[in-house]
Chimera marker file (.cmm) of the C-alpha trace (Angstrom):
<marker_set name="trace">
<marker id="1" x="26.275" y="9.510" z="-7.929" r="1" g="1" b="0" radius="0.5"/>
<marker id="2" x="25.813" y="10.023" z="-11.699" r="1" g="1" b="0" radius="0.5"/>
<marker id="3" x="28.441" y="7.275" z="-11.983" r="1" g="1" b="0" radius="0.5"/>
<marker id="4" x="25.793" y="5.168" z="-9.987" r="1" g="1" b="0" radius="0.5"/>
<marker id="5" x="23.187" y="5.806" z="-11.861" r="1" g="1" b="0" radius="0.5"/>
<marker id="6" x="24.766" y="5.314" z="-15.072" r="1" g="1" b="0" radius="0.5"/>
<marker id="7" x="26.099" y="1.477" z="-13.544" r="1" g="1" b="0" radius="0.5"/>
<marker id="8" x="22.554" y="0.805" z="-12.389" r="1" g="1" b="0" radius="0.5"/>
<marker id="9" x="21.248" y="1.611" z="-15.828" r="1" g="1" b="0" radius="0.5"/>
<marker id="10" x="23.981" y="-0.662" z="-17.907" r="1" g="1" b="0" radius="0.5"/>
<marker id="11" x="23.511" y="-3.419" z="-15.601" r="1" g="1" b="0" radius="0.5"/>
<marker id="12" x="19.786" y="-3.062" z="-16.002" r="1" g="1" b="0" radius="0.5"/>
<marker id="13" x="20.163" y="-3.113" z="-19.560" r="1" g="1" b="0" radius="0.5"/>
<marker id="14" x="22.594" y="-5.923" z="-19.938" r="1" g="1" b="0" radius="0.5"/>
<marker id="15" x="19.743" y="-8.211" z="-18.353" r="1" g="1" b="0" radius="0.5"/>
<marker id="16" x="16.484" y="-7.071" z="-19.381" r="1" g="1" b="0" radius="0.5"/>
<marker id="17" x="17.416" y="-6.739" z="-23.454" r="1" g="1" b="0" radius="0.5"/>
<marker id="18" x="18.888" y="-10.008" z="-23.910" r="1" g="1" b="0" radius="0.5"/>
<marker id="19" x="16.080" y="-11.675" z="-21.749" r="1" g="1" b="0" radius="0.5"/>
<marker id="20" x="13.326" y="-9.957" z="-23.784" r="1" g="1" b="0" radius="0.5"/>
<marker id="21" x="15.034" y="-10.636" z="-27.355" r="1" g="1" b="0" radius="0.5"/>
<marker id="22" x="15.181" y="-14.231" z="-26.189" r="1" g="1" b="0" radius="0.5"/>
<marker id="23" x="11.447" y="-14.468" z="-25.156" r="1" g="1" b="0" radius="0.5"/>
<marker id="24" x="11.041" y="-13.163" z="-28.536" r="1" g="1" b="0" radius="0.5"/>
<marker id="25" x="13.047" y="-16.007" z="-30.431" r="1" g="1" b="0" radius="0.5"/>
<marker id="26" x="11.515" y="-18.704" z="-28.154" r="1" g="1" b="0" radius="0.5"/>
<marker id="27" x="8.010" y="-17.452" z="-28.411" r="1" g="1" b="0" radius="0.5"/>
<marker id="28" x="7.591" y="-17.366" z="-24.733" r="1" g="1" b="0" radius="0.5"/>
<marker id="29" x="5.359" y="-14.487" z="-23.502" r="1" g="1" b="0" radius="0.5"/>
<marker id="30" x="7.400" y="-11.867" z="-21.491" r="1" g="1" b="0" radius="0.5"/>
<marker id="31" x="7.074" y="-11.518" z="-17.884" r="1" g="1" b="0" radius="0.5"/>
<marker id="32" x="5.613" y="-8.459" z="-16.444" r="1" g="1" b="0" radius="0.5"/>
<marker id="33" x="8.177" y="-7.114" z="-14.654" r="1" g="1" b="0" radius="0.5"/>
<marker id="34" x="10.791" y="-7.613" z="-17.287" r="1" g="1" b="0" radius="0.5"/>
<marker id="35" x="8.258" y="-5.901" z="-19.639" r="1" g="1" b="0" radius="0.5"/>
<marker id="36" x="7.757" y="-3.016" z="-17.586" r="1" g="1" b="0" radius="0.5"/>
<marker id="37" x="11.548" y="-2.985" z="-16.678" r="1" g="1" b="0" radius="0.5"/>
<marker id="38" x="11.733" y="-2.367" z="-20.267" r="1" g="1" b="0" radius="0.5"/>
<marker id="39" x="9.374" y="0.305" z="-20.709" r="1" g="1" b="0" radius="0.5"/>
<marker id="40" x="10.882" y="2.039" z="-17.852" r="1" g="1" b="0" radius="0.5"/>
<marker id="41" x="14.455" y="1.770" z="-19.614" r="1" g="1" b="0" radius="0.5"/>
<marker id="42" x="13.355" y="3.147" z="-23.012" r="1" g="1" b="0" radius="0.5"/>
<marker id="43" x="11.690" y="6.220" z="-21.040" r="1" g="1" b="0" radius="0.5"/>
<marker id="44" x="14.713" y="6.598" z="-19.452" r="1" g="1" b="0" radius="0.5"/>
<marker id="45" x="16.665" y="6.281" z="-22.702" r="1" g="1" b="0" radius="0.5"/>
<marker id="46" x="14.064" y="9.003" z="-23.891" r="1" g="1" b="0" radius="0.5"/>
<marker id="47" x="14.327" y="11.046" z="-21.459" r="1" g="1" b="0" radius="0.5"/>
<marker id="48" x="18.269" y="11.419" z="-21.418" r="1" g="1" b="0" radius="0.5"/>
<marker id="49" x="18.219" y="11.945" z="-25.686" r="1" g="1" b="0" radius="0.5"/>
<marker id="50" x="16.074" y="14.696" z="-24.680" r="1" g="1" b="0" radius="0.5"/>
<marker id="51" x="18.163" y="16.499" z="-21.870" r="1" g="1" b="0" radius="0.5"/>
<marker id="52" x="21.274" y="15.926" z="-24.100" r="1" g="1" b="0" radius="0.5"/>
<marker id="53" x="20.153" y="17.286" z="-26.908" r="1" g="1" b="0" radius="0.5"/>
<marker id="54" x="18.435" y="20.150" z="-24.948" r="1" g="1" b="0" radius="0.5"/>
<marker id="55" x="21.723" y="20.996" z="-23.237" r="1" g="1" b="0" radius="0.5"/>
<marker id="56" x="23.109" y="21.196" z="-26.493" r="1" g="1" b="0" radius="0.5"/>
<marker id="57" x="20.452" y="23.607" z="-28.057" r="1" g="1" b="0" radius="0.5"/>
<marker id="58" x="20.836" y="25.354" z="-24.481" r="1" g="1" b="0" radius="0.5"/>
<marker id="59" x="25.270" y="25.712" z="-25.126" r="1" g="1" b="0" radius="0.5"/>
<marker id="60" x="24.686" y="26.915" z="-28.529" r="1" g="1" b="0" radius="0.5"/>
<marker id="61" x="22.473" y="29.830" z="-27.885" r="1" g="1" b="0" radius="0.5"/>
<marker id="62" x="24.639" y="30.770" z="-24.981" r="1" g="1" b="0" radius="0.5"/>
<marker id="63" x="28.118" y="31.675" z="-27.310" r="1" g="1" b="0" radius="0.5"/>
<link id1="1" id2="2" r="1" g="1" b="0" radius="0.2"/>
<link id1="2" id2="3" r="1" g="1" b="0" radius="0.2"/>
<link id1="3" id2="4" r="1" g="1" b="0" radius="0.2"/>
<link id1="4" id2="5" r="1" g="1" b="0" radius="0.2"/>
<link id1="5" id2="6" r="1" g="1" b="0" radius="0.2"/>
<link id1="6" id2="7" r="1" g="1" b="0" radius="0.2"/>
<link id1="7" id2="8" r="1" g="1" b="0" radius="0.2"/>
<link id1="8" id2="9" r="1" g="1" b="0" radius="0.2"/>
<link id1="9" id2="10" r="1" g="1" b="0" radius="0.2"/>
<link id1="10" id2="11" r="1" g="1" b="0" radius="0.2"/>
<link id1="11" id2="12" r="1" g="1" b="0" radius="0.2"/>
<link id1="12" id2="13" r="1" g="1" b="0" radius="0.2"/>
<link id1="13" id2="14" r="1" g="1" b="0" radius="0.2"/>
<link id1="14" id2="15" r="1" g="1" b="0" radius="0.2"/>
<link id1="15" id2="16" r="1" g="1" b="0" radius="0.2"/>
<link id1="16" id2="17" r="1" g="1" b="0" radius="0.2"/>
<link id1="17" id2="18" r="1" g="1" b="0" radius="0.2"/>
<link id1="18" id2="19" r="1" g="1" b="0" radius="0.2"/>
<link id1="19" id2="20" r="1" g="1" b="0" radius="0.2"/>
<link id1="20" id2="21" r="1" g="1" b="0" radius="0.2"/>
<link id1="21" id2="22" r="1" g="1" b="0" radius="0.2"/>
<link id1="22" id2="23" r="1" g="1" b="0" radius="0.2"/>
<link id1="23" id2="24" r="1" g="1" b="0" radius="0.2"/>
<link id1="24" id2="25" r="1" g="1" b="0" radius="0.2"/>
<link id1="25" id2="26" r="1" g="1" b="0" radius="0.2"/>
<link id1="26" id2="27" r="1" g="1" b="0" radius="0.2"/>
<link id1="27" id2="28" r="1" g="1" b="0" radius="0.2"/>
<link id1="28" id2="29" r="1" g="1" b="0" radius="0.2"/>
<link id1="29" id2="30" r="1" g="1" b="0" radius="0.2"/>
<link id1="30" id2="31" r="1" g="1" b="0" radius="0.2"/>
<link id1="31" id2="32" r="1" g="1" b="0" radius="0.2"/>
<link id1="32" id2="33" r="1" g="1" b="0" radius="0.2"/>
<link id1="33" id2="34" r="1" g="1" b="0" radius="0.2"/>
<link id1="34" id2="35" r="1" g="1" b="0" radius="0.2"/>
<link id1="35" id2="36" r="1" g="1" b="0" radius="0.2"/>
<link id1="36" id2="37" r="1" g="1" b="0" radius="0.2"/>
<link id1="37" id2="38" r="1" g="1" b="0" radius="0.2"/>
<link id1="38" id2="39" r="1" g="1" b="0" radius="0.2"/>
<link id1="39" id2="40" r="1" g="1" b="0" radius="0.2"/>
<link id1="40" id2="41" r="1" g="1" b="0" radius="0.2"/>
<link id1="41" id2="42" r="1" g="1" b="0" radius="0.2"/>
<link id1="42" id2="43" r="1" g="1" b="0" radius="0.2"/>
<link id1="43" id2="44" r="1" g="1" b="0" radius="0.2"/>
<link id1="44" id2="45" r="1" g="1" b="0" radius="0.2"/>
<link id1="45" id2="46" r="1" g="1" b="0" radius="0.2"/>
<link id1="46" id2="47" r="1" g="1" b="0" radius="0.2"/>
<link id1="47" id2="48" r="1" g="1" b="0" radius="0.2"/>
<link id1="48" id2="49" r="1" g="1" b="0" radius="0.2"/>
<link id1="49" id2="50" r="1" g="1" b="0" radius="0.2"/>
<link id1="50" id2="51" r="1" g="1" b="0" radius="0.2"/>
<link id1="51" id2="52" r="1" g="1" b="0" radius="0.2"/>
<link id1="52" id2="53" r="1" g="1" b="0" radius="0.2"/>
<link id1="53" id2="54" r="1" g="1" b="0" radius="0.2"/>
<link id1="54" id2="55" r="1" g="1" b="0" radius="0.2"/>
<link id1="55" id2="56" r="1" g="1" b="0" radius="0.2"/>
<link id1="56" id2="57" r="1" g="1" b="0" radius="0.2"/>
<link id1="57" id2="58" r="1" g="1" b="0" radius="0.2"/>
<link id1="58" id2="59" r="1" g="1" b="0" radius="0.2"/>
<link id1="59" id2="60" r="1" g="1" b="0" radius="0.2"/>
<link id1="60" id2="61" r="1" g="1" b="0" radius="0.2"/>
<link id1="61" id2="62" r="1" g="1" b="0" radius="0.2"/>
<link id1="62" id2="63" r="1" g="1" b="0" radius="0.2"/>
</marker_set>
């Protein structure tokens, strides 16, 4: 199941980030759903980083 979520996350990142950067380069407004997806990816990345840091800290406390 984790592989599925990682694959979906990867495909979304490969679509959303280039689309947002192209819109910025061409000075066009972003579509609302594209901006929402970008914010969701940012939140997912921050959550994953916090979980990884928490797991590392917890692991260092146990040993």
